[in-house]
C-alpha positions in Angstrom: 98.2 114.4 48.9 98.0 116.2 46.2 100.0 119.4 45.2 96.3 120.6 44.2 95.0 119.6 47.6 97.9 121.1 49.5 97.5 124.3 47.5 93.7 124.4 48.2 94.3 123.7 52.2 97.0 126.5 52.3 94.4 128.8 51.1 92.2 127.9 52.6 93.9 128.0 56.1 95.0 131.8 54.7 91.8 132.9 54.0 90.6 131.8 57.4 93.2 133.3 59.2 93.2 136.5 57.8 89.6 136.7 58.1 89.8 135.8 62.1 93.1 138.0 62.2 90.4 141.0 60.7 88.1 140.4 63.7 91.1 140.5 66.1 92.1 143.6 65.0 88.4 145.2 64.4 88.7 147.7 67.4 92.6 148.0 67.0 93.5 151.7 65.6 96.5 151.3 62.8 97.0 150.4 59.1 97.5 147.4 57.4 100.8 146.1 56.1 101.0 143.5 53.4 104.3 141.5 52.8 104.0 140.2 49.4 101.7 141.2 46.8 101.9 138.1 44.6 99.0 138.1 42.2 97.1 140.3 44.5 94.3 138.1 46.2 94.9 138.8 49.4 95.3 142.3 49.2 92.4 142.3 47.4 90.3 140.2 50.5 92.3 142.7 53.1 90.9 146.0 51.6 87.0 144.2 51.0 87.4 143.3 54.7 88.8 146.5 55.7 87.6 149.0 53.8 88.4 151.7 56.6 92.1 151.3 56.9 95.0 152.1 55.1 96.6 149.0 53.4 100.4 149.5 52.9 102.2 146.8 50.4 106.1 146.0 50.3 106.4 144.1 47.0 109.9 143.5 45.1 108.8 143.8 42.0 104.7 143.9 40.8 103.3 142.0 38.5 99.8 141.9 40.5 96.1 141.6 38.5 95.8 145.4 38.0 92.6 145.9 39.5 94.8 144.4 42.8 97.9 147.0 42.6 97.2 149.5 45.7 97.5 153.3 44.9 101.4 154.4 44.5 101.2 156.1 48.0 100.7 153.0 49.5 103.1 150.9 47.6 106.3 150.2 49.1 109.2 148.6 45.8 111.9 146.8 47.0 113.1 143.9 49.1 111.6 143.8 52.3 115.1 143.2 54.7 115.9 146.5 53.0 112.3 148.5 53.3 110.9 147.6 56.2 113.6 149.4 58.5 112.5 152.8 56.7 108.4 151.6 56.5 107.8 153.1 59.9 108.5 156.8 58.9 106.7 156.3 55.5 103.6 154.6 57.2 103.8 157.4 59.8 101.5 154.9 62.4 102.4 151.3 64.0 100.4 148.9 62.6 98.0 146.9 63.3 97.5 143.6 61.4 100.6 142.4 59.0 100.2 139.8 56.5 103.6 138.2 55.4 103.2 136.0 52.6 106.9 135.9 51.8 107.6 132.0 51.3 109.1 130.8 48.5 109.2 126.9 47.2 112.3 126.6 48.9 111.9 125.8 52.4 115.2 126.1 53.9 115.2 130.0 52.2 112.0 131.2 53.3 113.0 130.1 57.0 116.2 132.7 57.0 114.2 134.9 55.7 111.5 134.5 58.4 114.3 135.0 60.7 115.9 138.0 59.0 112.5 139.6 59.0 110.7 138.5 62.1 112.3 141.5 64.1 111.6 144.0 61.6 108.2 142.6 61.5 107.3 142.8 65.2 109.1 146.9 65.3 106.4 147.8 63.5 103.3 146.4 65.2 101.6 148.2 67.5 101.0 146.5 70.9 97.9 143.8 70.5 98.7 143.7 66.8 98.3 140.8 65.2 100.8 138.4 62.2 99.5 136.5 59.6 102.3 134.4 58.1 103.1 132.4 55.9 106.7 131.0 58.0 107.1 130.9 61.8 108.0 134.0 63.0 110.3 133.7 66.3 111.5 136.4 68.0 110.4 137.2 71.6 107.7 140.2 71.3 105.7 137.8 68.8 103.4 135.5 70.9 101.7 132.9 68.9 98.1 132.8 68.8 95.5 130.0 68.4 94.9 129.1 65.0 91.1 129.1 63.8 89.8 125.5 64.2 90.3 123.0 61.3 93.5 124.9 60.5 96.3 122.7 60.7 99.4 123.5 63.2 102.3 124.8 60.9 100.4 125.5 57.8 99.7 128.9 58.7 101.0 131.0 62.0 99.0 133.7 63.7 100.8 135.7 66.5 99.8 138.9 68.7 102.5 141.4 69.6 103.5 142.3 73.4 103.3 145.0 75.1 106.0 147.1 74.6 
């Protein structure tokens, strides 16, 4: 499969999982947290799908399209391994939905980072909250849930936070 086809399938999986997660949290209160702004496409997608929600974004260094940069009060700058431990104080509530798109082209480095941030992500979610992730997040509080139809296992990941 060409790199173009792989990229297209990843984006299709990402969109399908985000749209599914939006429906799963429709009646669950709480803000949204986007980990990794990138060029802002998924942030833009989430704010379109959830216009009534506060959407916080953690990003190491902002380089997004100008129309896709959140207001300063919703932007948390720095490495997520350092900013997530204080994020609950900044956000002021447990989170209903987290989208984590932190993977890089280095599969081993991405796995290591996912292992480091998984417990931090889990601690920010309200019971029943949903995580959409480009990496497997292995921690006891996050329970894998079924992917939308047509999404290959391992291409994207969905989790629900267990009750406390």
